[in-house]
All heavy atoms as an XYZ file, in Angstrom:
1025
protein
N     156.157    265.618    134.883
C     155.904    264.659    135.936
C     154.443    264.211    135.863
O     153.654    264.495    136.737
C     156.220    265.307    137.285
C     155.932    264.401    138.423
S     156.266    264.958    140.091
C     156.200    266.696    140.084
N     154.089    263.511    134.811
C     152.707    263.056    134.674
C     152.444    261.754    135.407
O     151.436    261.610    136.078
C     152.336    262.919    133.199
C     152.265    264.267    132.526
O     151.950    265.261    133.156
N     152.562    264.312    131.253
N     153.340    260.791    135.272
C     153.138    259.497    135.948
C     153.934    259.485    137.238
O     155.124    259.754    137.250
C     153.546    258.347    135.041
C     152.573    258.175    133.899
C     152.738    256.859    133.234
C     151.685    256.757    132.125
N     151.652    255.453    131.540
N     153.231    259.172    138.305
C     153.832    259.124    139.631
C     153.691    257.713    140.176
O     152.687    257.046    139.927
C     153.130    260.126    140.554
C     153.117    261.569    140.045
C     152.141    262.408    140.841
C     154.509    262.163    140.112
N     154.686    257.267    140.922
C     154.693    255.919    141.479
C     154.968    256.009    142.978
O     156.004    256.532    143.384
C     155.779    255.068    140.800
C     155.595    254.956    139.316
C     156.132    255.899    138.451
C     154.856    253.905    138.787
C     155.951    255.795    137.080
C     154.674    253.792    137.412
C     155.219    254.737    136.559
N     154.020    255.529    143.775
C     154.170    255.552    145.229
C     154.020    254.139    145.785
O     153.119    253.400    145.384
C     153.104    256.448    145.865
C     153.448    257.910    145.809
C     153.156    258.688    144.700
C     154.089    258.532    146.882
C     153.480    260.029    144.650
C     154.417    259.876    146.840
C     154.114    260.622    145.721
O     154.446    261.954    145.676
N     154.879    253.779    146.740
C     154.725    252.470    147.374
C     153.509    252.470    148.293
O     153.233    253.454    148.979
C     156.022    252.300    148.164
C     156.510    253.687    148.405
C     156.035    254.506    147.246
N     152.787    251.369    148.269
C     151.624    251.188    149.135
C     151.772    249.851    149.847
O     152.351    248.914    149.301
C     150.337    251.205    148.313
N     151.248    249.799    151.054
C     151.253    248.540    151.789
C     149.831    248.000    151.785
O     148.897    248.686    152.227
C     151.774    248.717    153.232
C     151.757    247.382    153.963
C     153.182    249.312    153.219
N     149.678    246.802    151.252
C     148.387    246.125    151.222
C     148.337    245.191    152.429
O     149.203    244.343    152.590
C     148.220    245.328    149.929
C     147.827    246.164    148.743
C     148.616    247.233    148.325
C     146.661    245.895    148.046
C     148.254    248.001    147.239
C     146.287    246.656    146.957
C     147.079    247.716    146.549
N     147.338    245.408    153.277
C     147.166    244.613    154.493
C     145.930    243.730    154.330
O     144.930    244.177    153.767
C     146.932    245.525    155.710
C     147.945    246.615    155.856
N     149.065    246.488    156.631
C     147.996    247.871    155.325
C     149.760    247.611    156.589
N     149.138    248.461    155.794
N     145.981    242.516    154.854
C     144.801    241.664    154.836
C     143.819    242.191    155.874
O     144.194    242.449    157.024
C     145.163    240.217    155.158
C     145.851    239.546    154.009
C     145.256    238.917    152.957
C     147.250    239.448    153.785
N     146.208    238.432    152.091
C     147.448    238.743    152.579
C     148.384    239.877    154.481
C     148.696    238.464    152.054
C     149.631    239.608    153.958
C     149.779    238.910    152.764
N     142.565    242.380    155.473
C     141.532    242.864    156.391
C     140.901    241.678    157.114
O     140.734    240.602    156.525
C     140.468    243.648    155.628
N     140.551    241.868    158.374
C     139.941    240.793    159.172
C     138.663    240.262    158.537
O     138.381    239.078    158.565
C     139.654    241.283    160.591
C     140.886    241.513    161.415
C     140.558    242.018    162.806
O     139.392    241.889    163.250
O     141.481    242.546    163.459
N     137.881    241.169    157.966
C     136.596    240.770    157.382
C     136.734    240.291    155.936
O     135.752    240.023    155.261
C     135.594    241.926    157.475
C     135.981    243.179    156.701
C     136.968    244.103    157.429
O     137.356    243.819    158.578
O     137.363    245.102    156.809
N     137.969    240.187    155.469
C     138.222    239.770    154.087
C     138.649    240.958    153.249
O     138.411    242.112    153.591
N     139.297    240.685    152.172
C     139.775    241.763    151.316
C     141.039    242.390    151.866
O     141.787    241.761    152.631
N     141.267    243.637    151.486
C     142.497    244.329    151.852
C     142.202    245.761    152.257
O     141.251    246.372    151.784
C     143.459    244.382    150.641
C     143.855    243.044    150.127
C     143.118    242.426    149.125
C     144.954    242.385    150.641
C     143.477    241.175    148.638
C     145.326    241.136    150.159
C     144.585    240.529    149.156
N     143.048    246.297    153.114
C     143.079    247.736    153.327
C     144.472    248.206    152.945
O     145.437    247.450    153.024
C     142.656    248.142    154.737
C     143.536    247.714    155.871
C     143.529    246.508    156.505
C     144.545    248.501    156.509
N     144.467    246.496    157.497
C     145.111    247.707    157.537
C     145.022    249.790    156.324
C     146.122    248.169    158.366
C     146.038    250.251    157.153
C     146.559    249.444    158.157
N     144.555    249.440    152.454
C     145.785    249.937    151.841
C     146.221    251.231    152.512
O     145.402    252.118    152.746
C     145.561    250.197    150.324
C     146.855    250.638    149.656
C     144.981    248.967    149.637
N     147.519    251.313    152.786
C     148.089    252.547    153.337
C     149.287    252.956    152.486
O     149.896    252.121    151.809
C     148.523    252.336    154.791
O     149.538    251.357    154.880
N     149.590    254.233    152.533
C     150.720    254.790    151.795
C     151.704    255.393    152.788
O     151.380    256.384    153.441
C     150.256    255.874    150.811
C     149.480    255.341    149.643
C     148.113    255.135    149.738
C     150.114    255.050    148.452
C     147.391    254.639    148.662
C     149.406    254.551    147.369
C     148.044    254.343    147.481
N     152.908    254.830    152.934
C     153.872    255.350    153.899
C     154.210    256.832    153.713
O     154.442    257.539    154.690
C     155.116    254.486    153.666
C     154.599    253.237    153.037
C     153.403    253.648    152.245
N     154.209    257.302    152.466
C     154.559    258.697    152.196
C     153.376    259.649    152.353
O     153.554    260.865    152.338
C     155.125    258.831    150.774
C     156.358    257.968    150.585
O     157.281    258.078    151.416
O     156.383    257.166    149.634
N     152.180    259.093    152.473
C     150.952    259.883    152.605
C     150.090    259.234    153.691
O     149.131    258.523    153.390
C     150.196    259.914    151.269
C     150.968    260.542    150.103
C     150.481    260.006    148.775
C     150.834    262.048    150.163
N     150.423    259.445    154.955
C     149.720    258.750    156.037
C     148.217    259.013    156.075
O     147.464    258.188    156.594
C     150.403    259.250    157.306
C     151.308    260.342    156.907
C     151.474    260.321    155.425
N     147.792    260.114    155.508
C     146.362    260.431    155.487
C     145.611    259.670    154.393
O     144.382    259.704    154.323
C     146.146    261.941    155.307
C     146.509    262.486    153.927
C     147.986    262.806    153.706
O     148.850    262.327    154.458
O     148.266    263.546    152.749
N     146.328    258.972    153.540
C     145.740    258.290    152.388
C     145.535    256.807    152.705
O     146.488    256.035    152.751
C     146.656    258.470    151.178
S     145.952    257.881    149.636
N     144.289    256.425    152.922
C     143.913    255.043    153.233
C     142.721    254.638    152.375
O     141.882    255.480    152.045
C     143.530    254.908    154.707
C     144.587    255.268    155.736
C     143.968    255.375    157.114
C     145.705    254.239    155.732
N     142.638    253.369    152.051
C     141.484    252.872    151.307
C     141.377    251.369    151.539
O     142.154    250.785    152.286
C     141.585    253.218    149.805
O     140.339    252.934    149.169
C     142.701    252.448    149.117
N     140.398    250.754    150.878
C     140.197    249.317    151.026
C     139.513    248.756    149.796
O     138.992    249.500    148.970
C     139.354    249.022    152.256
C     137.940    249.584    152.164
C     137.155    249.363    153.438
O     137.724    249.216    154.508
N     135.833    249.350    153.327
N     139.510    247.426    149.695
C     138.831    246.752    148.599
C     138.526    245.315    148.973
O     139.201    244.726    149.824
N     137.506    244.765    148.327
C     137.065    243.403    148.635
C     138.028    242.327    148.136
O     138.043    241.217    148.646
C     135.679    243.140    148.037
C     134.604    243.980    148.705
O     134.791    244.349    149.885
O     133.578    244.257    148.051
N     138.801    242.672    147.096
C     139.800    241.738    146.573
C     140.989    242.552    146.078
O     140.983    243.780    146.136
C     139.206    240.856    145.471
C     138.603    241.648    144.315
O     139.101    242.760    144.007
O     137.639    241.170    143.711
N     142.010    241.868    145.600
C     143.241    242.538    145.179
C     142.984    243.566    144.078
O     143.479    244.687    144.133
C     144.257    241.489    144.721
C     145.591    242.057    144.356
S     146.379    242.759    145.801
C     147.835    243.411    145.073
N     142.214    243.185    143.069
C     141.946    244.090    141.945
C     141.216    245.342    142.412
O     141.581    246.466    142.047
C     141.145    243.368    140.866
N     140.177    245.163    143.211
C     139.415    246.316    143.699
C     140.276    247.172    144.634
O     140.216    248.397    144.589
C     138.138    245.871    144.396
C     137.265    247.056    144.805
C     136.057    246.642    145.616
O     136.170    245.872    146.556
N     134.895    247.165    145.220
N     141.065    246.536    145.487
C     141.929    247.288    146.405
C     142.935    248.130    145.625
O     143.192    249.286    145.977
C     142.639    246.337    147.360
N     143.492    247.571    144.550
C     144.446    248.337    143.743
C     143.745    249.515    143.068
O     144.245    250.637    143.067
C     145.141    247.456    142.697
C     146.207    248.214    141.948
C     147.494    248.321    142.465
C     145.931    248.866    140.751
C     148.477    249.046    141.806
C     146.892    249.590    140.088
C     148.168    249.682    140.616
O     149.127    250.418    139.966
N     142.584    249.254    142.492
C     141.816    250.316    141.831
C     141.478    251.429    142.822
O     141.614    252.619    142.513
C     140.539    249.713    141.244
C     139.780    250.646    140.335
C     138.593    249.942    139.701
O     138.774    248.873    139.103
O     137.472    250.482    139.816
N     141.045    251.047    144.012
C     140.721    252.031    145.048
C     141.981    252.770    145.498
O     141.935    253.964    145.806
C     140.041    251.354    146.234
C     138.699    250.718    145.896
S     137.473    251.910    145.321
C     137.100    252.723    146.853
N     143.122    252.075    145.519
C     144.383    252.709    145.902
C     144.777    253.779    144.886
O     145.239    254.860    145.263
C     145.484    251.658    146.032
N     144.590    253.496    143.607
C     144.882    254.487    142.562
C     144.001    255.716    142.769
O     144.480    256.856    142.739
C     144.688    253.893    141.150
C     144.803    254.981    140.090
C     145.688    252.781    140.890
N     142.705    255.499    142.999
C     141.781    256.623    143.209
C     142.144    257.423    144.455
O     142.156    258.655    144.428
C     140.337    256.121    143.330
C     139.751    255.676    142.008
O     140.325    256.004    140.948
O     138.712    254.990    142.025
N     142.424    256.729    145.559
C     142.759    257.417    146.805
C     144.058    258.208    146.654
O     144.148    259.366    147.095
C     142.876    256.408    147.944
N     145.054    257.599    146.027
C     146.320    258.286    145.793
C     146.090    259.529    144.948
O     146.596    260.611    145.254
C     147.304    257.341    145.101
C     148.660    257.944    144.707
C     149.425    258.423    145.930
C     149.481    256.906    143.931
N     145.299    259.388    143.896
C     145.010    260.525    143.025
C     144.322    261.657    143.756
O     144.708    262.825    143.623
N     143.308    261.338    144.544
C     142.599    262.379    145.292
C     143.539    263.098    146.247
O     143.501    264.322    146.379
C     141.425    261.774    146.061
C     140.243    261.332    145.204
C     139.246    260.549    146.047
C     139.576    262.535    144.555
N     144.395    262.354    146.902
C     145.334    262.936    147.855
C     146.345    263.848    147.145
O     146.588    264.973    147.591
C     146.042    261.821    148.618
S     147.020    262.423    149.980
N     146.920    263.375    146.052
C     147.927    264.165    145.330
C     147.315    265.409    144.699
O     147.907    266.492    144.754
C     148.614    263.302    144.273
C     149.463    262.152    144.803
C     150.013    261.326    143.650
C     150.588    262.655    145.698
N     146.140    265.268    144.110
C     145.481    266.422    143.489
C     145.110    267.445    144.558
O     145.261    268.655    144.357
C     144.249    265.969    142.663
C     143.391    267.150    142.269
C     144.712    265.219    141.427
N     144.642    266.982    145.710
C     144.311    267.885    146.810
C     145.550    268.667    147.251
O     145.489    269.885    147.465
C     143.736    267.095    147.976
O     143.519    267.934    149.083
N     146.660    267.985    147.393
C     147.902    268.662    147.777
C     148.302    269.694    146.717
O     148.694    270.809    147.052
C     149.028    267.657    147.976
C     148.919    266.891    149.276
C     150.159    266.070    149.524
C     150.130    265.425    150.879
N     150.100    266.319    152.011
N     148.193    269.319    145.464
C     148.555    270.239    144.383
C     147.645    271.469    144.396
O     148.106    272.596    144.253
C     148.465    269.518    143.034
C     149.011    270.344    141.892
C     148.979    269.592    140.580
O     147.874    269.442    140.010
O     150.043    269.158    140.125
N     146.340    271.266    144.572
C     145.401    272.385    144.605
C     145.643    273.305    145.797
O     145.412    274.506    145.713
C     143.963    271.865    144.626
C     143.534    271.263    143.317
C     142.188    270.566    143.387
O     141.683    270.256    144.461
N     141.604    270.303    142.230
N     146.117    272.740    146.905
C     146.421    273.532    148.100
C     147.842    274.075    148.081
O     148.315    274.614    149.080
C     146.203    272.695    149.367
C     144.755    272.366    149.576
O     143.865    273.132    149.224
N     144.494    271.203    150.155
N     148.513    273.894    146.948
C     149.882    274.359    146.749
C     150.860    273.783    147.778
O     151.815    274.424    148.183
C     149.947    275.877    146.737
C     149.252    276.502    145.535
C     149.341    277.983    145.523
N     148.880    278.766    144.437
C     147.932    278.553    143.553
N     147.285    277.441    143.559
N     147.594    279.404    142.628
N     150.576    272.555    148.186
C     151.474    271.831    149.070
C     152.416    271.003    148.199
O     152.005    270.488    147.163
C     150.695    270.885    149.986
C     149.743    271.574    150.937
C     148.895    270.562    151.693
O     149.385    269.451    151.998
O     147.733    270.888    151.965
N     153.649    270.867    148.603
C     154.559    270.043    147.799
C     154.154    268.569    147.874
O     153.687    268.099    148.910
C     155.924    270.262    148.462
C     155.610    270.707    149.845
C     154.281    271.428    149.786
N     154.315    267.892    146.755
C     154.050    266.454    146.746
C     155.228    265.752    147.407
O     156.388    266.066    147.111
C     153.867    265.945    145.314
C     152.730    266.556    144.508
C     152.646    265.885    143.135
C     151.421    266.460    145.240
N     154.949    264.808    148.305
C     156.069    264.122    148.950
C     156.836    263.267    147.947
O     156.257    262.713    147.013
C     155.394    263.253    150.007
C     153.997    263.088    149.547
C     153.659    264.316    148.755
N     158.136    263.186    148.163
C     158.966    262.345    147.309
C     158.645    260.890    147.650
O     158.648    260.509    148.817
C     160.433    262.648    147.584
C     161.391    261.901    146.675
C     162.828    262.311    146.971
C     163.775    261.687    146.001
N     164.103    260.308    146.310
N     158.344    260.075    146.643
C     158.052    258.662    146.928
C     159.262    257.948    147.519
O     160.383    258.143    147.072
C     157.709    258.077    145.554
C     157.418    259.245    144.682
C     158.204    260.390    145.223
N     159.015    257.144    148.532
C     160.077    256.335    149.127
C     160.527    255.274    148.133
O     159.743    254.802    147.312
C     159.568    255.628    150.378
O     159.228    256.558    151.364
N     161.782    254.911    148.240
C     162.281    253.788    147.452
C     161.636    252.525    148.022
O     161.606    252.354    149.245
C     163.801    253.699    147.543
C     164.518    254.856    146.873
C     164.270    254.914    145.382
O     164.150    253.835    144.744
O     164.185    256.031    144.844
N     161.100    251.650    147.175
C     160.412    250.457    147.675
C     161.235    249.612    148.642
O     160.697    249.078    149.612
C     160.078    249.674    146.405
C     159.986    250.725    145.342
C     161.027    251.748    145.720
N     162.544    249.527    148.416
C     163.366    248.701    149.309
C     163.626    249.366    150.664
O     164.173    248.750    151.569
C     164.681    248.316    148.638
C     165.541    249.514    148.283
O     165.026    250.648    148.219
O     166.749    249.325    148.063
N     163.188    250.618    150.817
C     163.364    251.333    152.079
C     162.089    251.339    152.925
O     162.076    251.850    154.032
C     163.783    252.785    151.818
C     165.027    252.938    150.975
C     166.278    252.652    151.761
C     167.517    253.067    151.028
N     168.251    251.998    150.414
N     161.002    250.794    152.383
C     159.723    250.796    153.090
C     159.639    249.580    153.995
O     159.850    248.449    153.558
C     158.535    250.799    152.092
C     157.215    250.689    152.820
C     158.575    252.059    151.237
N     159.328    249.844    155.256
C     159.174    248.765    156.223
C     157.747    248.222    156.138
O     156.775    248.973    156.248
C     159.439    249.298    157.626
O     159.114    248.333    158.586
N     157.637    246.933    155.906
C     156.328    246.293    155.817
C     156.201    245.331    156.996
O     156.770    244.247    156.997
C     156.169    245.525    154.481
C     154.802    244.877    154.403
C     156.393    246.454    153.309
N     155.474    245.772    158.031
C     155.317    244.935    159.221
C     154.322    243.810    158.975
O     154.558    242.667    159.314
C     154.889    245.794    160.403
C     155.948    246.812    160.797
C     155.451    247.808    161.801
O     154.384    247.583    162.416
O     156.119    248.835    161.973
N     153.199    244.164    158.414
C     152.194    243.153    158.061
C     151.654    243.528    156.693
O     151.455    244.690    156.394
C     151.062    243.134    159.090
O     150.369    244.367    159.068
N     151.465    242.563    155.866
C     151.003    242.834    154.514
C     152.143    242.713    153.527
O     153.151    242.058    153.789
N     151.986    243.384    152.398
C     153.006    243.314    151.357
C     153.017    244.617    150.577
O     152.041    245.369    150.558
C     152.760    242.117    150.425
C     151.379    242.070    149.836
C     151.114    242.606    148.589
C     150.336    241.483    150.551
C     149.832    242.558    148.051
C     149.053    241.429    150.017
C     148.799    241.970    148.762
N     154.130    244.888    149.944
C     154.347    246.146    149.233
C     153.893    246.045    147.784
O     154.174    245.056    147.105
C     155.830    246.504    149.273
C     156.191    247.879    148.718
C     155.738    248.963    149.676
C     157.686    247.966    148.505
N     153.193    247.079    147.321
C     152.782    247.206    145.922
C     153.070    248.646    145.511
O     152.766    249.577    146.255
C     151.269    246.923    145.747
C     150.820    247.190    144.321
C     150.933    245.505    146.161
N     153.681    248.836    144.357
C     153.902    250.189    143.851
C     152.672    250.576    143.034
O     152.277    249.864    142.107
C     155.188    250.284    143.009
C     155.335    251.680    142.413
C     156.400    249.944    143.869
N     152.062    251.707    143.402
C     150.837    252.178    142.751
C     151.191    253.314    141.806
O     151.892    254.255    142.183
C     149.802    252.634    143.807
C     148.566    253.215    143.133
C     149.433    251.465    144.719
N     150.697    253.207    140.582
C     150.944    254.221    139.554
C     149.749    255.162    139.468
O     148.592    254.728    139.487
C     151.152    253.550    138.199
C     151.279    254.526    137.052
C     151.353    253.825    135.694
O     151.418    252.593    135.641
O     151.325    254.538    134.681
N     150.049    256.464    139.370
C     148.992    257.461    139.176
C     149.416    258.380    138.040
O     150.508    258.951    138.059
C     148.752    258.276    140.455
C     147.700    259.331    140.279
C     146.378    258.989    140.109
C     148.048    260.661    140.251
C     145.407    259.954    139.917
C     147.080    261.647    140.069
C     145.767    261.291    139.908
N     148.546    258.530    137.047
C     148.809    259.385    135.898
C     148.080    260.712    136.107
O     146.872    260.807    135.904
C     148.345    258.693    134.615
C     148.755    259.434    133.361
O     148.883    260.680    133.394
O     148.931    258.773    132.330
N     148.821    261.719    136.536
C     148.240    263.025    136.871
C     147.554    263.669    135.665
O     146.455    264.189    135.778
C     149.329    263.945    137.420
C     148.832    265.289    137.907
S     147.892    265.229    139.450
C     149.203    265.207    140.645
N     148.192    263.627    134.506
C     147.615    264.256    133.322
C     146.323    263.560    132.900
O     145.328    264.226    132.597
C     148.629    264.264    132.172
C     148.178    264.992    130.907
C     147.830    266.452    131.203
C     149.270    264.923    129.850
N     146.304    262.248    132.896
C     145.086    261.517    132.526
C     143.960    261.839    133.504
O     142.807    262.016    133.097
C     145.350    260.014    132.497
N     144.302    261.935    134.788
C     143.293    262.271    135.794
C     142.725    263.669    135.535
O     141.517    263.873    135.564
C     143.899    262.211    137.202
C     142.918    262.606    138.270
C     142.037    261.679    138.809
C     142.858    263.915    138.737
C     141.128    262.040    139.778
C     141.951    264.288    139.708
C     141.086    263.348    140.225
O     140.177    263.720    141.176
N     143.600    264.627    135.271
C     143.142    266.000    135.029
C     142.266    266.074    133.775
O     141.265    266.790    133.758
C     144.333    266.946    134.898
C     145.011    267.212    136.223
C     146.200    268.130    136.041
C     146.859    268.430    137.364
N     148.014    269.322    137.229
N     142.630    265.332    132.746
C     141.820    265.319    131.521
C     140.428    264.767    131.804
O     139.440    265.263    131.289
C     142.493    264.474    130.438
C     143.674    265.136    129.799
C     144.289    264.204    128.762
C     145.469    264.832    128.076
N     146.084    263.917    127.090
N     140.373    263.718    132.629
C     139.105    263.086    132.955
C     138.283    263.943    133.912
O     137.073    264.066    133.779
C     139.411    261.721    133.580
C     138.373    260.687    133.447
C     138.804    259.307    133.956
N     139.453    259.280    135.257
C     140.737    259.036    135.452
N     141.528    258.797    134.429
N     141.246    259.025    136.663
N     138.941    264.557    134.879
C     138.242    265.291    135.928
C     137.845    266.708    135.524
O     136.906    267.260    136.090
C     139.109    265.353    137.186
N     138.555    267.293    134.558
C     138.269    268.686    134.211
C     138.338    268.896    132.697
O     139.212    269.599    132.204
C     139.265    269.609    134.927
C     138.872    271.058    134.835
O     137.808    271.399    134.345
N     139.742    271.933    135.300
N     137.380    268.296    131.960
C     137.431    268.403    130.505
C     136.795    269.688    129.932
O     136.805    269.894    128.731
C     136.632    267.176    130.050
C     135.610    267.019    131.125
C     136.327    267.408    132.402
N     136.256    270.522    130.800
C     135.535    271.704    130.312
C     136.454    272.643    129.534
O     137.644    272.758    129.826
C     134.879    272.453    131.462
C     135.855    273.105    132.412
C     135.160    273.823    133.560
N     136.113    274.253    134.557
C     136.881    275.332    134.462
N     136.812    276.095    133.386
N     137.721    275.653    135.409
N     135.880    273.313    128.560
C     136.630    274.282    127.764
C     136.680    275.610    128.514
O     135.720    276.000    129.181
C     135.962    274.468    126.406
N     137.797    276.295    128.406
C     137.994    277.583    129.058
C     138.306    278.607    127.983
O     139.165    278.385    127.124
C     139.164    277.506    130.063
C     139.411    278.852    130.704
C     138.897    276.450    131.116
N     137.605    279.731    128.022
C     137.826    280.777    127.032
C     139.055    281.593    127.415
O     139.219    282.005    128.554
C     136.604    281.694    126.955
C     136.693    282.749    125.879
C     135.386    283.526    125.802
C     135.455    284.663    124.827
N     135.373    284.276    123.455
N     139.952    281.805    126.449
C     141.151    282.605    126.642
C     141.192    283.680    125.566
O     140.848    283.432    124.418
C     142.426    281.754    126.526
C     142.608    280.761    127.636
C     142.945    281.500    128.910
C     143.174    280.575    130.057
N     143.361    281.279    131.300
N     141.638    284.850    125.945
C     141.818    285.936    124.994
C     143.310    286.061    124.725
O     144.112    286.029    125.648
C     141.285    287.257    125.581
O     139.915    287.080    125.909
C     141.437    288.389    124.592
N     143.673    286.177    123.442
C     145.079    286.308    123.107
C     145.249    287.322    121.993
O     144.290    287.734    121.352
C     145.666    284.945    122.694
C     145.011    284.310    121.465
C     145.971    284.311    120.319
C     144.581    282.912    121.824
N     146.474    287.720    121.788
C     146.792    288.724    120.781
C     147.808    288.146    119.815
O     148.800    287.545    120.244
C     147.381    289.981    121.457
O     146.471    290.437    122.452
C     147.619    291.082    120.450
N     147.525    288.309    118.507
C     148.478    287.897    117.478
C     148.565    289.030    116.461
O     147.650    289.866    116.353
C     148.059    286.577    116.780
C     146.693    286.711    116.104
C     148.064    285.430    117.769
C     146.313    285.505    115.255
N     149.622    289.074    115.687
C     149.743    290.121    114.657
C     148.623    290.006    113.614
O     148.168    288.895    113.295
C     151.104    289.854    114.013
C     151.844    288.977    114.974
C     150.801    288.220    115.738
N     148.192    291.149    113.102
C     147.110    291.184    112.120
C     147.387    290.342    110.895
O     146.498    289.632    110.398
N     148.617    290.401    110.369
C     148.948    289.627    109.172
C     148.785    288.123    109.414
O     148.350    287.383    108.544
C     150.362    289.946    108.666
C     151.467    289.471    109.583
C     152.078    290.195    110.555
C     152.043    288.169    109.613
N     153.006    289.428    111.210
C     153.017    288.175    110.643
C     151.860    287.002    108.884
C     153.785    287.063    110.960
C     152.632    285.891    109.194
C     153.578    285.921    110.214
N     149.123    287.674    110.655
C     149.020    286.267    110.989
C     147.551    285.842    111.071
O     147.169    284.768    110.602
C     149.737    285.994    112.314
C     149.923    284.547    112.729
C     150.656    283.750    111.662
C     150.677    284.485    114.055
N     146.731    286.711    111.618
C     145.294    286.441    111.692
C     144.705    286.305    110.294
O     143.936    285.383    110.021
C     144.589    287.564    112.463
C     143.088    287.369    112.516
O     142.635    286.303    112.990
O     142.356    288.284    112.073
N     145.071    287.225    109.399
C     144.550    287.203    108.025
C     144.957    285.925    107.299
O     144.129    285.270    106.663
C     145.048    288.430    107.252
C     144.445    289.732    107.728
C     145.115    290.949    107.100
O     145.931    290.785    106.156
O     144.817    292.061    107.570
N     146.237    285.551    107.407
C     146.737    284.355    106.734
C     146.064    283.088    107.270
O     145.631    282.223    106.515
C     148.261    284.233    106.901
C     149.051    285.262    106.127
C     148.983    285.032    104.626
O     149.058    283.866    104.173
O     148.849    286.029    103.904
N     145.978    282.998    108.580
C     145.396    281.802    109.196
C     143.907    281.705    108.889
O     143.397    280.615    108.594
C     145.626    281.829    110.705
N     143.196    282.815    108.943
C     141.765    282.815    108.647
C     141.530    282.426    107.193
O     140.630    281.637    106.890
C     141.142    284.203    108.951
O     141.364    284.509    110.336
C     139.664    284.217    108.670
N     142.344    282.944    106.283
C     142.216    282.621    104.862
C     142.424    281.126    104.605
O     141.823    280.555    103.698
C     143.217    283.433    104.038
N     143.223    280.490    105.414
C     143.500    279.061    105.237
C     142.601    278.186    106.102
O     142.775    276.969    106.143
C     144.961    278.764    105.531
C     145.861    279.435    104.503
C     147.263    278.964    104.584
C     147.988    279.649    103.426
N     149.330    279.375    103.278
N     141.644    278.799    106.787
C     140.681    278.031    107.578
C     141.276    277.377    108.821
O     140.818    276.322    109.255
N     142.282    278.001    109.391
C     142.925    277.447    110.581
C     141.981    277.561    111.781
O     141.365    278.602    112.007
C     144.262    278.187    110.871
C     144.838    277.781    112.216
C     145.251    277.943    109.746
N     141.870    276.484    112.531
C     141.094    276.477    113.765
C     142.041    276.936    114.876
O     142.906    276.190    115.331
C     140.564    275.065    114.039
C     139.758    274.975    115.310
O     140.069    275.613    116.308
N     138.736    274.147    115.280
N     141.882    278.174    115.325
C     142.797    278.760    116.301
C     142.827    277.974    117.618
O     143.886    277.758    118.196
C     142.422    280.230    116.578
C     142.752    281.149    115.444
C     141.848    281.376    114.416
C     143.977    281.802    115.405
C     142.149    282.228    113.372
C     144.294    282.662    114.360
C     143.377    282.869    113.336
N     141.666    277.561    118.096
C     141.609    276.813    119.357
C     142.378    275.504    119.260
O     143.132    275.135    120.157
C     140.162    276.529    119.753
O     139.499    277.715    120.103
N     142.187    274.804    118.146
C     142.870    273.520    117.971
C     144.381    273.712    117.900
O     145.142    272.972    118.519
C     142.365    272.827    116.718
C     143.019    271.476    116.490
C     142.503    270.787    115.233
O     141.655    271.305    114.519
N     143.026    269.616    114.970
N     144.826    274.716    117.146
C     146.263    274.967    117.010
C     146.873    275.338    118.360
O     147.947    274.848    118.728
C     146.528    276.076    115.959
C     147.977    276.541    116.000
C     146.159    275.590    114.568
N     146.176    276.167    119.127
C     146.685    276.564    120.435
C     146.759    275.357    121.380
O     147.756    275.161    122.081
C     145.811    277.659    121.044
C     146.218    278.140    122.442
C     147.656    278.652    122.453
C     145.259    279.210    122.936
N     145.718    274.525    121.381
C     145.739    273.322    122.223
C     146.901    272.407    121.850
O     147.628    271.925    122.722
C     144.419    272.556    122.087
C     143.260    273.212    122.790
C     141.985    272.415    122.599
O     141.972    271.213    122.826
N     140.926    273.087    122.189
N     147.075    272.157    120.559
C     148.167    271.287    120.105
C     149.528    271.864    120.488
O     150.421    271.139    120.934
C     148.076    271.077    118.599
C     146.890    270.227    118.177
C     146.640    270.233    116.669
O     147.327    270.990    115.923
O     145.743    269.488    116.228
N     149.692    273.182    120.320
C     150.970    273.817    120.655
C     151.243    273.765    122.155
O     152.374    273.508    122.579
C     150.964    275.262    120.176
N     150.207    273.974    122.964
C     150.385    273.909    124.412
C     150.733    272.508    124.887
O     151.603    272.318    125.736
C     149.126    274.415    125.128
C     148.925    275.929    125.112
C     147.531    276.279    125.642
C     149.996    276.619    125.927
N     150.060    271.518    124.313
C     150.361    270.126    124.668
C     151.807    269.798    124.317
O     152.541    269.219    125.112
C     149.388    269.150    123.987
C     147.993    269.276    124.636
C     149.888    267.720    124.044
C     146.883    268.579    123.875
N     152.244    270.205    123.144
C     153.622    269.965    122.713
C     154.604    270.711    123.614
O     155.636    270.161    124.023
C     153.816    270.388    121.244
C     155.160    270.052    120.682
C     155.433    268.548    120.666
O     154.513    267.747    120.495
O     156.628    268.181    120.838
N     154.305    271.926    123.959
C     155.176    272.735    124.814
C     155.298    272.119    126.210
O     156.377    272.085    126.790
C     154.622    274.162    124.908
C     155.425    275.105    125.726
C     156.620    275.584    124.973
C     157.308    276.719    125.706
N     158.481    277.167    125.017
N     154.202    271.602    126.735
C     154.207    271.015    128.069
C     154.935    269.685    128.116
O     155.393    269.271    129.182
C     152.774    270.867    128.597
C     152.053    272.198    128.858
C     150.602    271.944    129.207
C     152.743    272.998    129.957
N     155.041    269.008    127.004
C     155.791    267.740    126.939
C     157.285    267.984    127.043
O     158.022    267.127    127.471
C     155.514    267.015    125.636
C     154.215    266.298    125.616
C     154.102    265.428    124.392
N     152.748    264.961    124.280
C     152.057    264.898    123.171
N     152.605    265.278    122.035
N     150.817    264.458    123.153
N     157.724    269.148    126.592
C     159.176    269.455    126.563
C     159.751    269.656    127.934
O     159.156    269.815    128.904
C     159.410    270.696    125.717
């Protein structure tokens, strides 16, 4: 579940621009001076809200179907958030892990110049895609 799509309601702001609300995340609000900025800010606000919920071990709300969202004023826009891309950008630091492998495997891999960290990263990425 890397890419998430949540409906957002874009409202015209009195002072110009837009303010944005998310029916499934009432605490998630943002604004922008124009449509492009409002959308960009909506992606950021949605991401912060979803990541916060995940870190607090709260379940992510199921996104409403767009045709089920009531739009009293404004218009509906579906906002996309890529959780994996956000995590890569927000937490790129390397973490040291200790692991155990059979001695024969260590000898063979070392003799062939295998980069253990790279192989483990590639294998984990592949495993997580499945």
